[in-house]
PDB file of N, CA, C and O in Angstrom:
ATOM      1  N   UNK A   1     -22.947 -10.167  -9.956  1.00  0.00           N
ATOM      2  CA  UNK A   1     -21.639  -9.080  -9.381  1.00  0.00           C
ATOM      3  C   UNK A   1     -22.300  -7.821 -10.647  1.00  0.00           C
ATOM      4  O   UNK A   1     -22.565  -7.951 -11.842  1.00  0.00           O
ATOM      5  N   UNK A   2     -22.366  -6.930  -9.943  1.00  0.00           N
ATOM      6  CA  UNK A   2     -22.910  -6.131 -10.663  1.00  0.00           C
ATOM      7  C   UNK A   2     -21.623  -5.382 -11.419  1.00  0.00           C
ATOM      8  O   UNK A   2     -20.450  -5.316 -11.051  1.00  0.00           O
ATOM      9  N   UNK A   3     -22.248  -4.861 -12.567  1.00  0.00           N
ATOM     10  CA  UNK A   3     -21.020  -4.120 -13.549  1.00  0.00           C
ATOM     11  C   UNK A   3     -20.735  -2.762 -13.040  1.00  0.00           C
ATOM     12  O   UNK A   3     -21.533  -2.222 -12.274  1.00  0.00           O
ATOM     13  N   UNK A   4     -19.735  -2.225 -13.386  1.00  0.00           N
ATOM     14  CA  UNK A   4     -19.571  -1.028 -13.054  1.00  0.00           C
ATOM     15  C   UNK A   4     -19.653  -0.110 -14.202  1.00  0.00           C
ATOM     16  O   UNK A   4     -18.926  -0.092 -15.195  1.00  0.00           O
ATOM     17  N   UNK A   5     -20.958   0.882 -13.820  1.00  0.00           N
ATOM     18  CA  UNK A   5     -21.117   1.910 -14.660  1.00  0.00           C
ATOM     19  C   UNK A   5     -20.378   3.099 -14.647  1.00  0.00           C
ATOM     20  O   UNK A   5     -19.742   3.392 -13.635  1.00  0.00           O
ATOM     21  N   UNK A   6     -20.375   3.944 -15.798  1.00  0.00           N
ATOM     22  CA  UNK A   6     -20.178   5.688 -15.935  1.00  0.00           C
ATOM     23  C   UNK A   6     -20.248   6.012 -14.495  1.00  0.00           C
ATOM     24  O   UNK A   6     -19.261   6.266 -13.805  1.00  0.00           O
ATOM     25  N   UNK A   7     -21.144   5.996 -14.193  1.00  0.00           N
ATOM     26  CA  UNK A   7     -21.704   6.457 -12.643  1.00  0.00           C
ATOM     27  C   UNK A   7     -20.695   5.971 -11.769  1.00  0.00           C
ATOM     28  O   UNK A   7     -19.703   6.678 -11.593  1.00  0.00           O
ATOM     29  N   UNK A   8     -20.821   4.531 -11.011  1.00  0.00           N
ATOM     30  CA  UNK A   8     -19.799   4.470 -10.060  1.00  0.00           C
ATOM     31  C   UNK A   8     -18.488   4.739 -10.573  1.00  0.00           C
ATOM     32  O   UNK A   8     -17.587   5.351 -10.001  1.00  0.00           O
ATOM     33  N   UNK A   9     -18.478   4.281 -11.571  1.00  0.00           N
ATOM     34  CA  UNK A   9     -16.766   4.908 -11.797  1.00  0.00           C
ATOM     35  C   UNK A   9     -16.618   6.180 -11.424  1.00  0.00           C
ATOM     36  O   UNK A   9     -15.652   6.344 -10.678  1.00  0.00           O
ATOM     37  N   UNK A  10     -17.380   7.373 -11.737  1.00  0.00           N
ATOM     38  CA  UNK A  10     -16.996   8.186 -11.326  1.00  0.00           C
ATOM     39  C   UNK A  10     -17.527   8.666  -9.820  1.00  0.00           C
ATOM     40  O   UNK A  10     -17.145   9.741  -9.357  1.00  0.00           O
ATOM     41  N   UNK A  11     -18.181   8.035  -9.295  1.00  0.00           N
ATOM     42  CA  UNK A  11     -18.629   8.178  -7.813  1.00  0.00           C
ATOM     43  C   UNK A  11     -17.196   7.865  -7.088  1.00  0.00           C
ATOM     44  O   UNK A  11     -16.430   8.709  -6.623  1.00  0.00           O
ATOM     45  N   UNK A  12     -17.012   6.367  -7.105  1.00  0.00           N
ATOM     46  CA  UNK A  12     -15.513   6.523  -7.111  1.00  0.00           C
ATOM     47  C   UNK A  12     -14.255   6.760  -7.130  1.00  0.00           C
ATOM     48  O   UNK A  12     -13.398   6.436  -6.309  1.00  0.00           O
ATOM     49  N   UNK A  13     -14.140   7.489  -8.347  1.00  0.00           N
ATOM     50  CA  UNK A  13     -13.026   8.812  -8.622  1.00  0.00           C
ATOM     51  C   UNK A  13     -13.485   9.909  -7.960  1.00  0.00           C
ATOM     52  O   UNK A  13     -12.426  10.536  -7.934  1.00  0.00           O
ATOM     53  N   UNK A  14     -14.278  10.619  -7.398  1.00  0.00           N
ATOM     54  CA  UNK A  14     -14.620  11.521  -6.686  1.00  0.00           C
ATOM     55  C   UNK A  14     -14.310  11.387  -5.190  1.00  0.00           C
ATOM     56  O   UNK A  14     -13.800  12.234  -4.457  1.00  0.00           O
ATOM     57  N   UNK A  15     -14.720  10.151  -4.889  1.00  0.00           N
ATOM     58  CA  UNK A  15     -14.419   9.514  -3.497  1.00  0.00           C
ATOM     59  C   UNK A  15     -13.015   9.384  -2.896  1.00  0.00           C
ATOM     60  O   UNK A  15     -12.645   9.664  -1.755  1.00  0.00           O
ATOM     61  N   UNK A  16     -12.300   8.880  -3.961  1.00  0.00           N
ATOM     62  CA  UNK A  16     -10.813   8.769  -3.906  1.00  0.00           C
ATOM     63  C   UNK A  16     -10.358  10.071  -3.754  1.00  0.00           C
ATOM     64  O   UNK A  16      -9.537  10.312  -2.869  1.00  0.00           O
ATOM     65  N   UNK A  17     -10.786  10.982  -4.517  1.00  0.00           N
ATOM     66  CA  UNK A  17     -10.211  12.508  -4.643  1.00  0.00           C
ATOM     67  C   UNK A  17     -10.400  13.171  -3.364  1.00  0.00           C
ATOM     68  O   UNK A  17      -9.662  14.077  -2.976  1.00  0.00           O
ATOM     69  N   UNK A  18     -11.474  12.682  -2.653  1.00  0.00           N
ATOM     70  CA  UNK A  18     -11.490  13.270  -1.344  1.00  0.00           C
ATOM     71  C   UNK A  18     -10.719  13.013  -0.053  1.00  0.00           C
ATOM     72  O   UNK A  18     -10.327  13.731   0.867  1.00  0.00           O
ATOM     73  N   UNK A  19     -10.613  10.971  -0.500  1.00  0.00           N
ATOM     74  CA  UNK A  19      -9.789  11.055   0.436  1.00  0.00           C
ATOM     75  C   UNK A  19      -8.594  11.283   0.316  1.00  0.00           C
ATOM     76  O   UNK A  19      -7.939  11.592   1.311  1.00  0.00           O
ATOM     77  N   UNK A  20      -7.970  11.179  -1.028  1.00  0.00           N
ATOM     78  CA  UNK A  20      -6.664  11.903  -0.826  1.00  0.00           C
ATOM     79  C   UNK A  20      -6.391  13.107  -0.057  1.00  0.00           C
ATOM     80  O   UNK A  20      -5.591  13.214   0.872  1.00  0.00           O
ATOM     81  N   UNK A  21      -7.361  14.248  -0.690  1.00  0.00           N
ATOM     82  CA  UNK A  21      -7.199  15.174  -0.122  1.00  0.00           C
ATOM     83  C   UNK A  21      -7.614  15.746   1.166  1.00  0.00           C
ATOM     84  O   UNK A  21      -7.396  16.904   1.522  1.00  0.00           O
ATOM     85  N   UNK A  22      -8.095  15.039   1.687  1.00  0.00           N
ATOM     86  CA  UNK A  22      -8.193  15.116   3.464  1.00  0.00           C
ATOM     87  C   UNK A  22      -7.094  14.193   4.245  1.00  0.00           C
ATOM     88  O   UNK A  22      -6.961  14.327   5.461  1.00  0.00           O
ATOM     89  N   UNK A  23      -6.262  13.197   3.464  1.00  0.00           N
ATOM     90  CA  UNK A  23      -5.264  12.727   3.856  1.00  0.00           C
ATOM     91  C   UNK A  23      -4.041  13.679   3.822  1.00  0.00           C
ATOM     92  O   UNK A  23      -3.289  13.869   4.777  1.00  0.00           O
ATOM     93  N   UNK A  24      -3.926  14.325   2.443  1.00  0.00           N
ATOM     94  CA  UNK A  24      -2.823  15.379   2.663  1.00  0.00           C
ATOM     95  C   UNK A  24      -3.214  16.641   3.382  1.00  0.00           C
ATOM     96  O   UNK A  24      -2.330  17.156   4.067  1.00  0.00           O
ATOM     97  N   UNK A  25      -4.345  17.204   3.344  1.00  0.00           N
ATOM     98  CA  UNK A  25      -4.485  18.642   3.887  1.00  0.00           C
ATOM     99  C   UNK A  25      -4.434  18.231   5.821  1.00  0.00           C
ATOM    100  O   UNK A  25      -3.751  18.871   6.620  1.00  0.00           O
ATOM    101  N   UNK A  26      -5.169  17.258   6.121  1.00  0.00           N
ATOM    102  CA  UNK A  26      -5.831  16.718   7.825  1.00  0.00           C
ATOM    103  C   UNK A  26      -4.386  16.063   8.501  1.00  0.00           C
ATOM    104  O   UNK A  26      -3.856  16.317   9.582  1.00  0.00           O
ATOM    105  N   UNK A  27      -3.948  15.048   7.332  1.00  0.00           N
ATOM    106  CA  UNK A  27      -3.060  13.959   8.143  1.00  0.00           C
ATOM    107  C   UNK A  27      -1.859  13.984   7.854  1.00  0.00           C
ATOM    108  O   UNK A  27      -1.111  13.280   8.533  1.00  0.00           O
ATOM    109  N   UNK A  28      -1.213  14.911   6.608  1.00  0.00           N
ATOM    110  CA  UNK A  28      -0.205  15.461   5.820  1.00  0.00           C
ATOM    111  C   UNK A  28       0.951  14.444   5.752  1.00  0.00           C
ATOM    112  O   UNK A  28       2.169  14.538   5.898  1.00  0.00           O
ATOM    113  N   UNK A  29       0.062  13.388   5.460  1.00  0.00           N
ATOM    114  CA  UNK A  29       1.309  12.495   4.973  1.00  0.00           C
ATOM    115  C   UNK A  29       1.016  11.651   3.668  1.00  0.00           C
ATOM    116  O   UNK A  29      -0.027  11.847   3.044  1.00  0.00           O
ATOM    117  N   UNK A  30       1.961  10.691   3.251  1.00  0.00           N
ATOM    118  CA  UNK A  30       1.760   9.483   2.126  1.00  0.00           C
ATOM    119  C   UNK A  30       0.681   8.245   2.253  1.00  0.00           C
ATOM    120  O   UNK A  30       0.563   7.586   3.286  1.00  0.00           O
ATOM    121  N   UNK A  31       0.288   8.130   1.643  1.00  0.00           N
ATOM    122  CA  UNK A  31      -0.292   7.091   1.702  1.00  0.00           C
ATOM    123  C   UNK A  31       0.158   5.698   1.882  1.00  0.00           C
ATOM    124  O   UNK A  31      -0.549   4.733   2.173  1.00  0.00           O
ATOM    125  N   UNK A  32       1.075   5.716   1.730  1.00  0.00           N
ATOM    126  CA  UNK A  32       2.308   4.513   2.278  1.00  0.00           C
ATOM    127  C   UNK A  32       2.472   5.070   3.492  1.00  0.00           C
ATOM    128  O   UNK A  32       2.628   3.968   4.019  1.00  0.00           O
ATOM    129  N   UNK A  33       2.596   5.978   4.600  1.00  0.00           N
ATOM    130  CA  UNK A  33       2.966   6.121   5.720  1.00  0.00           C
ATOM    131  C   UNK A  33       1.811   6.136   6.461  1.00  0.00           C
ATOM    132  O   UNK A  33       2.052   6.139   7.668  1.00  0.00           O
ATOM    133  N   UNK A  34       0.420   6.148   6.126  1.00  0.00           N
ATOM    134  CA  UNK A  34      -0.723   6.593   7.109  1.00  0.00           C
ATOM    135  C   UNK A  34      -1.317   4.675   6.840  1.00  0.00           C
ATOM    136  O   UNK A  34      -1.661   4.020   7.824  1.00  0.00           O
ATOM    137  N   UNK A  35      -1.331   4.101   5.518  1.00  0.00           N
ATOM    138  CA  UNK A  35      -1.570   2.867   5.613  1.00  0.00           C
ATOM    139  C   UNK A  35      -0.244   2.211   6.825  1.00  0.00           C
ATOM    140  O   UNK A  35      -0.607   1.639   7.853  1.00  0.00           O
ATOM    141  N   UNK A  36       1.212   2.402   6.508  1.00  0.00           N
ATOM    142  CA  UNK A  36       1.996   1.612   7.779  1.00  0.00           C
ATOM    143  C   UNK A  36       1.236   1.878   9.144  1.00  0.00           C
ATOM    144  O   UNK A  36       0.657   0.982   9.759  1.00  0.00           O
ATOM    145  N   UNK A  37       1.299   3.291   9.586  1.00  0.00           N
ATOM    146  CA  UNK A  37       0.959   3.888  10.890  1.00  0.00           C
ATOM    147  C   UNK A  37      -0.084   3.000  11.432  1.00  0.00           C
ATOM    148  O   UNK A  37       0.141   2.467  12.518  1.00  0.00           O
ATOM    149  N   UNK A  38      -1.206   2.767  10.816  1.00  0.00           N
ATOM    150  CA  UNK A  38      -2.764   2.481  11.053  1.00  0.00           C
ATOM    151  C   UNK A  38      -2.894   0.813  10.423  1.00  0.00           C
ATOM    152  O   UNK A  38      -4.059   0.427  10.322  1.00  0.00           O
ATOM    153  N   UNK A  39      -1.956  -0.056  10.055  1.00  0.00           N
ATOM    154  CA  UNK A  39      -2.133  -1.307   9.765  1.00  0.00           C
ATOM    155  C   UNK A  39      -2.908  -1.361   8.745  1.00  0.00           C
ATOM    156  O   UNK A  39      -3.616  -2.356   8.897  1.00  0.00           O
ATOM    157  N   UNK A  40      -3.262  -0.624   7.407  1.00  0.00           N
ATOM    158  CA  UNK A  40      -3.931  -0.948   6.487  1.00  0.00           C
ATOM    159  C   UNK A  40      -3.040  -1.523   5.718  1.00  0.00           C
ATOM    160  O   UNK A  40      -1.927  -1.813   6.157  1.00  0.00           O
ATOM    161  N   UNK A  41      -3.577  -1.878   3.893  1.00  0.00           N
ATOM    162  CA  UNK A  41      -2.900  -2.622   3.144  1.00  0.00           C
ATOM    163  C   UNK A  41      -2.525  -1.207   2.286  1.00  0.00           C
ATOM    164  O   UNK A  41      -3.339  -0.323   2.020  1.00  0.00           O
ATOM    165  N   UNK A  42      -1.005  -1.218   1.898  1.00  0.00           N
ATOM    166  CA  UNK A  42      -0.893   0.117   1.226  1.00  0.00           C
ATOM    167  C   UNK A  42      -1.948  -0.306  -0.153  1.00  0.00           C
ATOM    168  O   UNK A  42      -2.971   0.371  -0.260  1.00  0.00           O
ATOM    169  N   UNK A  43      -1.793  -0.996  -0.801  1.00  0.00           N
ATOM    170  CA  UNK A  43      -2.285  -1.216  -2.494  1.00  0.00           C
ATOM    171  C   UNK A  43      -3.462  -0.756  -2.000  1.00  0.00           C
ATOM    172  O   UNK A  43      -3.460   0.472  -2.084  1.00  0.00           O
ATOM    173  N   UNK A  44      -4.711  -1.271  -1.407  1.00  0.00           N
ATOM    174  CA  UNK A  44      -6.134  -1.244  -1.056  1.00  0.00           C
ATOM    175  C   UNK A  44      -6.147   0.221  -0.964  1.00  0.00           C
ATOM    176  O   UNK A  44      -6.640   0.800  -1.932  1.00  0.00           O
ATOM    177  N   UNK A  45      -5.656   1.017   0.111  1.00  0.00           N
ATOM    178  CA  UNK A  45      -5.665   2.372  -0.054  1.00  0.00           C
ATOM    179  C   UNK A  45      -5.048   3.273  -1.078  1.00  0.00           C
ATOM    180  O   UNK A  45      -5.187   4.491  -0.967  1.00  0.00           O
ATOM    181  N   UNK A  46      -4.471   2.821  -1.928  1.00  0.00           N
ATOM    182  CA  UNK A  46      -3.647   3.198  -3.029  1.00  0.00           C
ATOM    183  C   UNK A  46      -4.938   3.086  -4.316  1.00  0.00           C
ATOM    184  O   UNK A  46      -5.150   3.834  -5.271  1.00  0.00           O
ATOM    185  N   UNK A  47      -5.485   2.120  -3.972  1.00  0.00           N
ATOM    186  CA  UNK A  47      -6.767   1.759  -5.424  1.00  0.00           C
ATOM    187  C   UNK A  47      -7.751   3.026  -4.823  1.00  0.00           C
ATOM    188  O   UNK A  47      -8.118   4.037  -5.423  1.00  0.00           O
ATOM    189  N   UNK A  48      -8.015   2.639  -3.550  1.00  0.00           N
ATOM    190  CA  UNK A  48      -9.457   3.710  -3.066  1.00  0.00           C
ATOM    191  C   UNK A  48      -9.099   4.905  -3.727  1.00  0.00           C
ATOM    192  O   UNK A  48      -9.901   5.451  -4.484  1.00  0.00           O
ATOM    193  N   UNK A  49      -7.700   5.479  -3.465  1.00  0.00           N
ATOM    194  CA  UNK A  49      -7.571   7.038  -3.553  1.00  0.00           C
ATOM    195  C   UNK A  49      -7.785   7.158  -4.961  1.00  0.00           C
ATOM    196  O   UNK A  49      -8.422   8.163  -5.275  1.00  0.00           O
ATOM    197  N   UNK A  50      -7.384   6.317  -6.010  1.00  0.00           N
ATOM    198  CA  UNK A  50      -7.541   6.654  -7.505  1.00  0.00           C
ATOM    199  C   UNK A  50      -8.832   5.849  -7.823  1.00  0.00           C
ATOM    200  O   UNK A  50      -8.741   5.148  -8.830  1.00  0.00           O
ATOM    201  N   UNK A  51      -9.990   5.816  -7.173  1.00  0.00           N
ATOM    202  CA  UNK A  51     -11.046   5.330  -7.471  1.00  0.00           C
ATOM    203  C   UNK A  51     -11.028   3.932  -8.422  1.00  0.00           C
ATOM    204  O   UNK A  51     -11.657   3.877  -9.479  1.00  0.00           O
ATOM    205  N   UNK A  52     -10.528   3.237  -8.100  1.00  0.00           N
ATOM    206  CA  UNK A  52     -10.170   2.120  -8.567  1.00  0.00           C
ATOM    207  C   UNK A  52     -11.195   0.858  -8.541  1.00  0.00           C
ATOM    208  O   UNK A  52     -11.590   0.158  -9.472  1.00  0.00           O
ATOM    209  N   UNK A  53     -11.492   0.810  -7.129  1.00  0.00           N
ATOM    210  CA  UNK A  53     -12.213   0.038  -6.494  1.00  0.00           C
ATOM    211  C   UNK A  53     -13.479   0.437  -5.938  1.00  0.00           C
ATOM    212  O   UNK A  53     -13.778   1.631  -5.971  1.00  0.00           O
ATOM    213  N   UNK A  54     -14.335  -0.489  -5.383  1.00  0.00           N
ATOM    214  CA  UNK A  54     -15.366   0.111  -4.869  1.00  0.00           C
ATOM    215  C   UNK A  54     -15.458   0.285  -3.649  1.00  0.00           C
ATOM    216  O   UNK A  54     -15.834  -0.766  -3.131  1.00  0.00           O
ATOM    217  N   UNK A  55     -15.309   1.067  -2.927  1.00  0.00           N
ATOM    218  CA  UNK A  55     -14.976   1.168  -1.020  1.00  0.00           C
ATOM    219  C   UNK A  55     -16.013   0.628  -0.274  1.00  0.00           C
ATOM    220  O   UNK A  55     -17.173   0.957  -0.522  1.00  0.00           O
ATOM    221  N   UNK A  56     -15.766  -0.096   0.536  1.00  0.00           N
ATOM    222  CA  UNK A  56     -16.850  -0.545   1.585  1.00  0.00           C
ATOM    223  C   UNK A  56     -16.668   0.586   2.722  1.00  0.00           C
ATOM    224  O   UNK A  56     -15.564   0.911   3.157  1.00  0.00           O
ATOM    225  N   UNK A  57     -17.508   0.969   3.015  1.00  0.00           N
ATOM    226  CA  UNK A  57     -18.095   1.854   4.220  1.00  0.00           C
ATOM    227  C   UNK A  57     -17.399   1.568   5.350  1.00  0.00           C
ATOM    228  O   UNK A  57     -17.225   2.551   6.071  1.00  0.00           O
ATOM    229  N   UNK A  58     -16.880   0.395   5.798  1.00  0.00           N
ATOM    230  CA  UNK A  58     -16.051   0.288   6.889  1.00  0.00           C
ATOM    231  C   UNK A  58     -14.653   0.381   6.715  1.00  0.00           C
ATOM    232  O   UNK A  58     -13.919   0.437   7.702  1.00  0.00           O
ATOM    233  N   UNK A  59     -14.033   0.413   5.119  1.00  0.00           N
ATOM    234  CA  UNK A  59     -12.929   0.688   4.942  1.00  0.00           C
ATOM    235  C   UNK A  59     -12.686   2.121   4.737  1.00  0.00           C
ATOM    236  O   UNK A  59     -11.523   2.524   4.748  1.00  0.00           O
ATOM    237  N   UNK A  60     -13.804   3.049   4.524  1.00  0.00           N
ATOM    238  CA  UNK A  60     -13.804   4.757   4.308  1.00  0.00           C
ATOM    239  C   UNK A  60     -13.610   5.015   5.892  1.00  0.00           C
ATOM    240  O   UNK A  60     -12.984   5.925   6.436  1.00  0.00           O
ATOM    241  N   UNK A  61     -14.187   4.161   6.354  1.00  0.00           N
ATOM    242  CA  UNK A  61     -14.055   4.652   8.355  1.00  0.00           C
ATOM    243  C   UNK A  61     -13.181   4.557   8.898  1.00  0.00           C
ATOM    244  O   UNK A  61     -12.854   5.130   9.937  1.00  0.00           O
ATOM    245  N   UNK A  62     -12.333   3.391   7.946  1.00  0.00           N
ATOM    246  CA  UNK A  62     -11.112   3.115   9.287  1.00  0.00           C
ATOM    247  C   UNK A  62     -10.274   4.215   8.646  1.00  0.00           C
ATOM    248  O   UNK A  62      -9.464   4.757   9.398  1.00  0.00           O
ATOM    249  N   UNK A  63     -10.338   4.702   7.185  1.00  0.00           N
ATOM    250  CA  UNK A  63      -9.417   5.635   6.407  1.00  0.00           C
ATOM    251  C   UNK A  63      -9.789   6.972   7.399  1.00  0.00           C
ATOM    252  O   UNK A  63      -8.910   7.463   8.108  1.00  0.00           O
ATOM    253  N   UNK A  64     -11.042   7.459   7.382  1.00  0.00           N
ATOM    254  CA  UNK A  64     -11.434   8.357   7.931  1.00  0.00           C
ATOM    255  C   UNK A  64     -11.017   8.735   9.003  1.00  0.00           C
ATOM    256  O   UNK A  64     -10.674   9.905   9.170  1.00  0.00           O
ATOM    257  N   UNK A  65     -10.927   7.363  10.433  1.00  0.00           N
ATOM    258  CA  UNK A  65     -10.269   7.508  11.625  1.00  0.00           C
ATOM    259  C   UNK A  65      -9.127   7.685  11.521  1.00  0.00           C
ATOM    260  O   UNK A  65      -8.817   8.791  11.963  1.00  0.00           O
ATOM    261  N   UNK A  66      -7.873   6.824  10.937  1.00  0.00           N
ATOM    262  CA  UNK A  66      -6.756   7.115  10.706  1.00  0.00           C
ATOM    263  C   UNK A  66      -6.078   8.675  10.019  1.00  0.00           C
ATOM    264  O   UNK A  66      -4.883   8.954  10.116  1.00  0.00           O
ATOM    265  N   UNK A  67      -7.013   9.492   9.393  1.00  0.00           N
ATOM    266  CA  UNK A  67      -6.792  10.236   8.756  1.00  0.00           C
ATOM    267  C   UNK A  67      -6.986  11.321  10.247  1.00  0.00           C
ATOM    268  O   UNK A  67      -6.290  12.335  10.304  1.00  0.00           O
ATOM    269  N   UNK A  68      -7.830  11.042  11.225  1.00  0.00           N
ATOM    270  CA  UNK A  68      -8.372  12.240  12.131  1.00  0.00           C
ATOM    271  C   UNK A  68      -9.639  12.686  11.386  1.00  0.00           C
ATOM    272  O   UNK A  68      -9.452  13.891  11.211  1.00  0.00           O
ATOM    273  N   UNK A  69     -10.309  12.503  11.086  1.00  0.00           N
ATOM    274  CA  UNK A  69     -11.971  13.051  10.480  1.00  0.00           C
ATOM    275  C   UNK A  69     -12.978  12.678  10.722  1.00  0.00           C
ATOM    276  O   UNK A  69     -12.621  12.901  11.879  1.00  0.00           O
ATOM    277  N   UNK A  70     -14.025  12.278  10.821  1.00  0.00           N
ATOM    278  CA  UNK A  70     -15.414  11.690  10.701  1.00  0.00           C
ATOM    279  C   UNK A  70     -15.958  11.096   9.569  1.00  0.00           C
ATOM    280  O   UNK A  70     -15.787  11.581   8.450  1.00  0.00           O
ATOM    281  N   UNK A  71     -16.551  10.165   9.755  1.00  0.00           N
ATOM    282  CA  UNK A  71     -16.884   9.771   8.185  1.00  0.00           C
ATOM    283  C   UNK A  71     -17.991  10.576   7.566  1.00  0.00           C
ATOM    284  O   UNK A  71     -18.379  10.535   6.398  1.00  0.00           O
ATOM    285  N   UNK A  72     -18.488  11.416   8.692  1.00  0.00           N
ATOM    286  CA  UNK A  72     -19.597  12.307   7.841  1.00  0.00           C
ATOM    287  C   UNK A  72     -18.928  13.156   7.601  1.00  0.00           C
ATOM    288  O   UNK A  72     -19.464  13.522   6.554  1.00  0.00           O
ATOM    289  N   UNK A  73     -18.088  13.840   7.751  1.00  0.00           N
ATOM    290  CA  UNK A  73     -17.119  15.056   7.062  1.00  0.00           C
ATOM    291  C   UNK A  73     -16.711  14.612   5.601  1.00  0.00           C
ATOM    292  O   UNK A  73     -16.761  15.410   4.665  1.00  0.00           O
ATOM    293  N   UNK A  74     -16.231  13.063   5.422  1.00  0.00           N
ATOM    294  CA  UNK A  74     -16.320  12.554   4.102  1.00  0.00           C
ATOM    295  C   UNK A  74     -17.403  12.714   3.171  1.00  0.00           C
ATOM    296  O   UNK A  74     -17.619  13.286   2.103  1.00  0.00           O
ATOM    297  N   UNK A  75     -18.050  11.914   4.075  1.00  0.00           N
ATOM    298  CA  UNK A  75     -19.777  12.096   2.988  1.00  0.00           C
ATOM    299  C   UNK A  75     -20.244  13.317   2.606  1.00  0.00           C
ATOM    300  O   UNK A  75     -20.729  13.620   1.516  1.00  0.00           O
ATOM    301  N   UNK A  76     -20.017  14.213   3.863  1.00  0.00           N
ATOM    302  CA  UNK A  76     -20.577  15.430   2.778  1.00  0.00           C
ATOM    303  C   UNK A  76     -19.707  16.321   1.941  1.00  0.00           C
ATOM    304  O   UNK A  76     -20.059  17.210   1.165  1.00  0.00           O
ATOM    305  N   UNK A  77     -18.228  15.815   2.318  1.00  0.00           N
ATOM    306  CA  UNK A  77     -17.657  16.752   1.029  1.00  0.00           C
ATOM    307  C   UNK A  77     -17.987  15.797  -0.286  1.00  0.00           C
ATOM    308  O   UNK A  77     -17.836  16.242  -1.423  1.00  0.00           O
ATOM    309  N   UNK A  78     -18.324  14.811  -0.104  1.00  0.00           N
ATOM    310  CA  UNK A  78     -18.546  13.709  -1.218  1.00  0.00           C
ATOM    311  C   UNK A  78     -20.010  14.117  -1.865  1.00  0.00           C
ATOM    312  O   UNK A  78     -20.106  14.012  -3.088  1.00  0.00           O
ATOM    313  N   UNK A  79     -21.118  14.561  -1.142  1.00  0.00           N
ATOM    314  CA  UNK A  79     -22.154  15.041  -1.727  1.00  0.00           C
ATOM    315  C   UNK A  79     -22.138  16.493  -2.020  1.00  0.00           C
ATOM    316  O   UNK A  79     -23.061  16.837  -2.758  1.00  0.00           O
ATOM    317  N   UNK A  80     -21.453  17.299  -1.696  1.00  0.00           N
ATOM    318  CA  UNK A  80     -20.873  18.798  -2.150  1.00  0.00           C
ATOM    319  C   UNK A  80     -20.378  18.355  -3.494  1.00  0.00           C
ATOM    320  O   UNK A  80     -20.953  18.906  -4.432  1.00  0.00           O
ATOM    321  N   UNK A  81     -19.594  17.625  -3.756  1.00  0.00           N
ATOM    322  CA  UNK A  81     -18.929  17.483  -4.484  1.00  0.00           C
ATOM    323  C   UNK A  81     -19.802  17.144  -5.870  1.00  0.00           C
ATOM    324  O   UNK A  81     -19.917  17.894  -6.839  1.00  0.00           O
ATOM    325  N   UNK A  82     -20.555  15.424  -5.656  1.00  0.00           N
ATOM    326  CA  UNK A  82     -21.232  15.265  -6.815  1.00  0.00           C
ATOM    327  C   UNK A  82     -22.384  16.166  -7.206  1.00  0.00           C
ATOM    328  O   UNK A  82     -22.812  16.115  -8.359  1.00  0.00           O
ATOM    329  N   UNK A  83     -22.959  17.065  -6.230  1.00  0.00           N
ATOM    330  CA  UNK A  83     -24.022  17.632  -6.430  1.00  0.00           C
ATOM    331  C   UNK A  83     -25.357  17.053  -5.992  1.00  0.00           C
ATOM    332  O   UNK A  83     -25.501  15.831  -6.020  1.00  0.00           O
ATOM    333  N   UNK A  84     -26.204  17.732  -5.645  1.00  0.00           N
ATOM    334  CA  UNK A  84     -27.565  17.094  -5.099  1.00  0.00           C
ATOM    335  C   UNK A  84     -28.578  16.671  -5.725  1.00  0.00           C
ATOM    336  O   UNK A  84     -29.691  16.439  -5.253  1.00  0.00           O
ATOM    337  N   UNK A  85     -27.857  16.442  -7.930  1.00  0.00           N
ATOM    338  CA  UNK A  85     -28.921  15.724  -8.246  1.00  0.00           C
ATOM    339  C   UNK A  85     -28.072  14.663  -9.081  1.00  0.00           C
ATOM    340  O   UNK A  85     -28.051  14.503 -10.302  1.00  0.00           O
ATOM    341  N   UNK A  86     -27.189  13.799  -7.809  1.00  0.00           N
ATOM    342  CA  UNK A  86     -26.472  13.095  -8.540  1.00  0.00           C
ATOM    343  C   UNK A  86     -26.837  11.617  -7.743  1.00  0.00           C
ATOM    344  O   UNK A  86     -26.896  11.426  -6.528  1.00  0.00           O
ATOM    345  N   UNK A  87     -27.040  10.719  -8.769  1.00  0.00           N
ATOM    346  CA  UNK A  87     -27.931   9.593  -8.634  1.00  0.00           C
ATOM    347  C   UNK A  87     -26.893   8.250  -9.151  1.00  0.00           C
ATOM    348  O   UNK A  87     -26.403   8.340 -10.276  1.00  0.00           O
ATOM    349  N   UNK A  88     -26.609   7.124  -8.372  1.00  0.00           N
ATOM    350  CA  UNK A  88     -26.355   6.098  -8.907  1.00  0.00           C
ATOM    351  C   UNK A  88     -27.233   4.814  -9.714  1.00  0.00           C
ATOM    352  O   UNK A  88     -26.960   3.898 -10.489  1.00  0.00           O
ATOM    353  N   UNK A  89     -28.316   5.298  -9.095  1.00  0.00           N
ATOM    354  CA  UNK A  89     -29.513   4.269  -9.687  1.00  0.00           C
ATOM    355  C   UNK A  89     -30.098   4.794 -11.092  1.00  0.00           C
ATOM    356  O   UNK A  89     -29.622   5.811 -11.597  1.00  0.00           O
ATOM    357  N   UNK A  90     -30.815   4.305 -11.519  1.00  0.00           N
ATOM    358  CA  UNK A  90     -31.593   4.998 -12.751  1.00  0.00           C
ATOM    359  C   UNK A  90     -32.195   6.018 -12.393  1.00  0.00           C
ATOM    360  O   UNK A  90     -31.981   7.155 -12.813  1.00  0.00           O
ATOM    361  N   UNK A  91     -32.933   5.717 -11.650  1.00  0.00           N
ATOM    362  CA  UNK A  91     -34.448   6.193 -11.426  1.00  0.00           C
ATOM    363  C   UNK A  91     -34.125   7.617  -9.972  1.00  0.00           C
ATOM    364  O   UNK A  91     -35.074   8.248  -9.505  1.00  0.00           O
TER     365      UNK A  91
END
């Protein structure tokens, strides 16, 4: 298993912030309500939003659907937040 680097921690933190912002502005609900209403694990959603875990694309997609946005909207927001020069890899 790959160790988390500062870059992956930063990536997860920014993704979580974006998910939380979209949830609050688009769905206007708490993470607990969103999880309950859409059959998601509350703890995992909380860990995703707090950038604690590496989120699978399928889980991010599920959250996007629950919030009522396209997955691409989340990815575009993440790309804008991270900047065009951000790289997870060394090269």
